[in-house]
N, C-alpha and C positions, 0 to 999 in steps of 0.2 A: 708212782715214783715219789720219793721223799721230797717234800717241798722245802725250799730254802727258807730259813727263819728270817723274819724282818729284824733289821738292826735297830738299835736305839736311835732316836732322832739326832742326838748329838753326833753320832758317827754314821748317819745315813747319808752317803754321798749323793744319792739321787734327790733327796730333799734339798741339800745344799745347792745342787745344780739348778733346781727349780727356783731357789732364791735369786741366783744370778739372772735367770731368765726373766723373773718378775721385775728385777731392777732395770733390765734392758727395755722393758715395756713402759717404764715410767713410774712404777709404784714406789712409794716412799718406804723407808726402812720400817716405819711404824705400821704401814699397811701390810708389808710383807710379814712382819712379826705376827700380826693378828691372823693372817691367812694360814700360816704354818704352825701356829702355837709356840712361837719362839719369843725370847725377849728381844727388844730393840738393840740391846748391847751385843747380843749374839749375832744378830743380823749384820750390824756394822762391822763386827770382827770378821765375819765371813767375806764381806765386800771389800775389806782392806786390800789395796793394790800391792803387788809385789814390788820389791825395792830395787831390783836390778834386771837388766834385759835377758840375761842367761838363765835366770831362776826358773825352777820348775813352775810351770803355769798350772792354775787350777783347771779342772776338766772343762768348765764352760768357756774360759778364755782360750783353752787349747783347741776347742772345736768351733768357736764363733767366727774365726777368720782364717787367714793363711797360717799354716803350721810354722812354729818358730824354726830358725835355721838349725838349731840343735835338737830338733824333735826326737830323733832316734836316740840320742844320748839321754834325753829326759826319760824316755820310756825304758831304756836299759837300767838306769838307776832306780826308777820306780819299781821295776821288777825285782831288782836286787834288795831294795828296802822292804818290799812286800814279803819277801821270803824270810828275812831275819830281823826286821825292824819293828819298833813300836814307838808310840808317842807318849812320853811321860810328862807329868806336870801340866799346868795351865797358864795362860796369859804370858807374862814376861818370863816365866820359868819353863815354858814349853821346850822340850828337848827331844831330839831323835836319839833313841837308844838302839844301837845296831849290834847284834850278835854276829861275830865274824869268825872265820877260820884264821888262825894266827898268821898264815902266809899272806893274808889279804890286808894286813895292817897298812902297808904302803899303798896298796891299790885304792883304799878309801880316800887317799889324798886326791885322786882323780875326780872323785865325786865333788869335792870342794871346788876344784878347778873347772870342771865341766859345767857346773851350775853357777859359776861366777860368785862364789861365796866369800872370796877374799880371806881376811884374817878372822874367820869364825873360830870360836873356842872349840877345840876338838881334843877330847881326853880319852886315853886308852886305859881300861881297868881290867883286872882279872876277877871273875866271879866264881865262887865255888860251885854254883849251880849252873850258870850259863856259859862259863868259859870266858873267852876274850870278848869284851864289849867296847864299843866306841860310843862316846857321848858327844853329840854334835849340838851345841847350844845355839840354835838359830830359830827364833820365834816364827819368822816368816815361813821358813821351810816346814816347821812342825805344823803350823796351821794349814798350809797347803796340802800336806800329807793327810791330814784329817779329812779334807775335802775329797781326796782320792779314795778314802776308805781305810787308811792305816790308823789303827786305834791303839789303845793302851795294852791290848793283848791280842794275839793272833785270832782267837775265836770270837772277838768282839767286833771285828771289822773285816771288810773284804772289798777289794778293788773290783768294780763292775767291769767285766770284759768289754762291754759295749762302749765304754769310755775310751778304749784304746783303738786308734785307727787301724784298720785291717792290715795295712802295709807295715805297721810298726809292731804288730803282735810278735814277730820273731825277735825283735830287740827286747821287748818285755820278757819274753820267755827265756832268752839267753841270760838276762840279768837274774831272773828268778832261779834258774838252774844253778848259777854260780853263787848266789847268795844263800842258798839253802844248805843248812848243816844237818838236815834230817834224812835226806835221801840221796842215793847215788845219782850221778857219778861224782859230785863234788861234796856230798855229805855222807852220812852214815858212819860206820865204825872203822872203815878202812883208812889207813894213814896215807896211802898212795892213791892218786887218781888213776882209775883203770884206763887202759888204751881203748880207743874207739872200737878196735877190732874185737876186744874181749867183752864188750858190754852186751849183756844178755837181755837186759830190760832197762826201762827208764821210768822213774817214779817221781811224782810231784806230791808234796804234802802241804795242805793249807786249809783255809775255811771252805766249807762245802760249796757256797755260792761261786767262789773263784774256781774251784776244781770242776764244777759243772760247766761253767762258762768256757774254760780252757778246753775241756773235753769236746765241746761242740765246735769251738773255733778251730781247733787243730785238725778236725776232720775235713773241713773245707779248705783251710789254708795249706796244710801239708799233705793232704790226700791220704790220711790214715783212717783206720777203722776206729770205732769207739773204744776208749780205754776202759779199764776196770776200776770202779769206785769201791772203796772199802775203808774201814777204820784205820787211822794212822797210828793209833796208840799213844797220842800225845795231846793232852788237853782238849779232847773232843774234836781234833782235826780229822780231815779226810785225806786218803791217799789215792792218787790217780796213777795207774800203772799201764804202760804200753810195753809190749814184748818186742823181741829183736828187730824184725823187719820194720815195724812202725817206729820203733825207737830210733833207728838209723835215719828214717825219713824226717823225723822231728828234729834231730840234731843237725841234719843237713839244712833244714829250713832255718834253724836258729843261727848257724855259723856260716851261712853262705856269704854274708857281707858283715863281718863282725867289726863295726865301727869302734866299739870298746869291748874289751874282754879282760878277764883277770889272769894273774900269773899261773894259776893252776889249770887253766883251760888251753894251754899252748898246743897240746896235741890235737884237741878238737878244732881249734881255730885253723891250724895248719892243714888238717885232713879235709874238713868240709869247706874251708874257704877257697880251696883249689877247685876250679871249674871241672876238673877231672877227678872229683872226689871218689867216684865209683871204682877208680883204679886203685886197688889195695896193694900196691907195691909190685915192682918188676913186671909191669904190664899185665899182671894177673887180675882178673875181674873179682869182685866181691863174691865169696863163696855163697851158694844158695843154702840157706839154713831154714830149718823149720821155724814155725812161729815162735816157739819157746826154746 
């Protein structure tokens, strides 16, 4: 099996997690810096506390005590950002750059509200290469995203799936599906989001470590078979594909309790948020289809 590449130290979320653990045991910033081969300034930057209670917590704080009240929202937005976001700039100029579908422009305002970001500068621009992009200029958010594995380019960083609490993987997955512009049902070349009935497969595209982690996690959480891994054809990313029956199970898992969802996912939220989602209209059960 192909092994996941080790990420650079600056974007290695597992190293950053260990920095927080070492600080909790009483090591000084200088001692931690020597242990991990980092500069003391880098260590102090990693250990900088968040500025408001609703903010996205770093992985160590997220796991070291009781989950925050908005934990599901945090994981939804982390998934959304992981699918189409990158961190640009450094220090005071650190910025989240989020490539979005044009219909999601207003939806992104919920990110600011859900994470308690107040009057953060949020600019919308049109790029000839990337389409619509949102620039969220919040240093605290950008630095926290680096600790989760969001980097300057999709193939430079990856969110470790083990950082996401098992019960919240569906929220992360829902955000990732809705934030992706590369794969169906919310990405790809189709202008209209397909109906849940007509969906023949479900594909995720991203860094190899994330796709491998989700492939394993979804088997146990959603009860599906292993998906197919292959080249995504975009900057060295990997595509993870599930066919019809397993795709439906995964969507049901992601949309069973959609605390937050985007405007293009109305059909999916209505279909799978209903406890009787297997009833596909007029009392008729979902038709039995072959795997493909």
